C-alpha positions as CSV (number, residue, x, y, z in Angstrom):
1,M,52.9,-0.7,22.6
2,N,55.2,1.6,21.0
3,S,57.5,3.2,23.4
4,E,58.4,6.2,21.0
5,P,56.4,9.0,21.2
6,D,53.6,9.9,18.6
7,N,54.4,13.6,18.0
8,T,52.2,13.3,14.9
9,R,48.8,13.8,17.2
10,D,48.8,17.5,16.8
11,Y,48.7,17.0,12.7
12,D,45.6,16.0,10.6
13,L,47.2,13.0,8.9
14,T,43.8,12.2,7.0
15,G,43.9,15.8,5.5
16,M,47.5,15.3,4.3
17,I,46.7,11.8,2.9
18,I,43.3,12.3,1.3
19,R,43.9,14.5,-1.7
20,P,46.8,12.6,-3.1
21,L,45.1,9.6,-2.4
22,Y,41.6,10.6,-4.2
23,F,44.0,11.8,-7.0
24,G,45.9,8.6,-7.4
25,M,42.8,6.5,-7.3
26,L,41.0,8.5,-10.0
27,V,44.3,8.3,-12.3
28,N,45.4,4.5,-11.3
29,I,42.1,3.0,-10.6
30,V,39.0,4.7,-12.1
31,I,40.2,5.8,-15.5
32,P,42.2,2.6,-16.6
33,A,39.6,0.4,-15.3
34,G,37.0,2.5,-17.3
35,L,39.5,2.4,-20.3
36,L,39.9,-1.7,-19.8
37,F,36.1,-1.9,-19.7
38,V,36.0,-0.1,-23.3
39,C,38.6,-2.7,-24.4
40,Y,36.4,-5.6,-23.0
41,Y,33.6,-4.2,-24.8
42,I,35.3,-4.1,-28.1
43,N,36.8,-7.4,-27.6
44,G,33.3,-8.9,-27.0
45,R,31.4,-7.2,-29.7
46,Y,34.1,-6.3,-32.4
47,P,37.3,-8.3,-31.7
48,L,40.4,-7.0,-33.4
49,D,42.3,-9.2,-35.3
50,N,46.1,-9.3,-34.3
51,Q,48.1,-6.9,-36.6
52,I,51.5,-8.5,-35.5
53,P,51.4,-12.2,-35.0
54,T,54.9,-13.0,-35.3
55,I,56.2,-10.5,-32.7
56,A,53.1,-10.2,-30.4
57,N,54.7,-12.4,-27.7
58,A,57.9,-10.6,-28.0
59,L,56.2,-7.3,-28.0
60,F,54.7,-8.5,-24.6
61,Y,57.6,-8.9,-22.8
62,V,59.3,-5.8,-24.1
63,F,56.0,-3.8,-22.8
64,C,56.7,-5.7,-19.5
65,V,60.4,-4.5,-19.4
66,I,59.5,-1.0,-19.7
67,S,56.5,-1.4,-17.3
68,F,59.1,-2.5,-14.7
69,G,61.5,0.2,-15.5
70,Q,58.7,2.6,-14.9
71,A,57.6,1.2,-11.6
72,A,61.3,1.2,-10.6
73,L,61.6,4.9,-11.4
74,A,58.2,5.9,-9.7
75,L,59.5,4.2,-6.5
76,W,62.8,6.0,-6.9
77,W,61.4,9.4,-7.8
78,R,58.8,9.3,-4.8
79,N,61.4,8.5,-2.4
80,R,63.8,11.3,-3.8
81,K,61.1,13.8,-3.5
82,L,59.7,13.1,-0.1
83,Q,63.1,13.1,1.3
84,A,63.8,16.5,0.3
85,P,62.7,19.4,2.4
86,M,59.0,20.3,2.2
87,V,58.4,23.1,4.8
88,H,58.9,26.9,3.8
89,R,58.4,28.2,7.5
90,A,58.1,26.5,10.9
91,G,54.6,28.0,11.5
92,S,53.0,26.7,8.3
93,F,54.5,23.1,8.6
94,E,51.4,21.0,8.4
95,H,50.1,23.1,5.5
96,D,53.4,22.7,3.7
97,V,53.9,19.0,4.2
98,G,50.1,18.4,3.2
99,T,50.5,20.5,0.2
100,A,54.1,19.4,-0.8
101,I,52.7,15.6,-0.4
102,Y,50.1,16.1,-2.9
103,E,52.1,18.1,-5.1
104,R,55.1,15.7,-5.2
105,S,52.7,12.5,-5.5
106,R,50.8,13.9,-8.7
107,P,53.8,13.0,-11.3
108,V,54.4,9.9,-9.4
109,F,51.2,8.7,-9.9
110,L,50.7,9.9,-13.5
111,L,54.2,7.9,-14.2
112,I,52.5,4.8,-12.6
113,A,49.2,5.3,-14.6
114,S,51.5,5.6,-17.7
115,I,52.0,1.8,-17.4
116,T,48.6,1.2,-18.3
117,V,49.2,2.7,-21.8
118,W,51.1,-0.3,-22.7
119,A,47.7,-2.3,-22.1
120,Y,45.8,-0.2,-24.6
121,V,48.8,0.0,-27.4
122,Y,49.4,-3.8,-26.9
123,F,45.4,-4.4,-27.0
124,G,45.2,-2.2,-30.3
125,L,47.9,-4.0,-32.2
126,T,47.3,-7.5,-30.8
127,G,43.5,-7.8,-29.9
128,R,44.5,-9.8,-27.0
129,F,42.5,-8.6,-24.1
130,H,43.8,-10.9,-21.4
131,E,47.5,-10.0,-21.8
132,S,46.6,-6.4,-21.7
133,V,44.8,-6.8,-18.3
134,V,48.3,-7.6,-16.9
135,Y,49.7,-4.4,-17.4
136,V,46.5,-2.6,-15.9
137,L,47.1,-5.0,-12.8
138,F,50.8,-4.3,-12.5
139,S,50.0,-0.6,-12.3
140,F,47.6,-0.9,-9.8
141,L,50.0,-2.9,-7.6
142,V,52.6,-0.5,-8.0
143,F,50.2,2.2,-6.9
144,Q,49.3,0.2,-3.9
145,V,52.9,0.5,-3.0
146,V,53.3,4.0,-3.3
147,R,50.2,5.5,-2.0
148,P,50.3,7.7,1.1
149,R,49.4,5.7,4.1
150,Y,49.5,6.8,8.0
151,G,52.7,5.0,8.8
152,S,54.4,6.4,6.0
153,V,53.2,10.1,6.4
154,K,54.2,9.7,10.2
155,K,57.6,9.1,9.1
156,L,57.5,11.9,6.7
157,I,56.5,14.4,9.4
158,A,59.2,13.3,11.8
159,H,61.9,13.4,8.9
160,Q,60.6,16.8,8.1
161,E,60.5,17.9,12.0
162,E,64.0,16.8,11.9
163,L,65.0,19.1,8.7
164,V,63.2,22.0,10.3
165,R,65.3,21.3,13.6
166,D,68.4,21.7,11.5
167,G,67.4,24.9,9.8
168,R,66.9,23.2,6.5
169,F,63.9,24.5,4.7
170,A,62.1,24.1,1.3
171,S,63.8,26.5,-1.2
172,G,62.5,30.1,-1.6
173,S,61.4,30.2,1.8
174,L,61.9,33.1,4.3
175,A,64.5,31.2,6.5
176,D,66.5,30.8,3.0
177,I,66.5,34.4,2.2
178,R,67.4,35.3,5.8
179,K,70.3,32.9,5.8
180,E,71.5,34.4,2.6
181,I,71.1,37.8,3.8
182,E,73.3,37.1,7.1
183,S,76.0,35.4,5.0
184,Q,76.8,38.4,3.0
């Protein structure tokens, strides 16, 4: 058993996770899968010619490198954004954290979803459906890594509670204004 006290019992973790998770599932699973189905339909009914046969393989690897760069940027960005103070006031802790998780996850999820753009560009240029699926699957895997989970939200709450105890609040809060007035 875990010997650490669970101080997150008082918070609605599901409520904090559900909005960003649904948004992420929409932009990283539902929409890309729908567009991939359109590509599959086009490939089956109206196969596209390879417009760039001499550089198609090289382009695949270039898009792979770009996709890995986007994934690394998304991981770094998520970690950076979630480590910053989220709470404006101690009295609105749960609301502030839940809202911040959603607001800070959206651009990361959109960056991950943009990996799938390479699938559709590659398919349009080469007509190669199977290689295009690789980008969509990779995007899905990256989303699985960065999506909010109970364990990560518990750690996030503990970190935010520590920041609040240290008097570090999100910018623009009443506490920041109070500190500024006191320092003058």
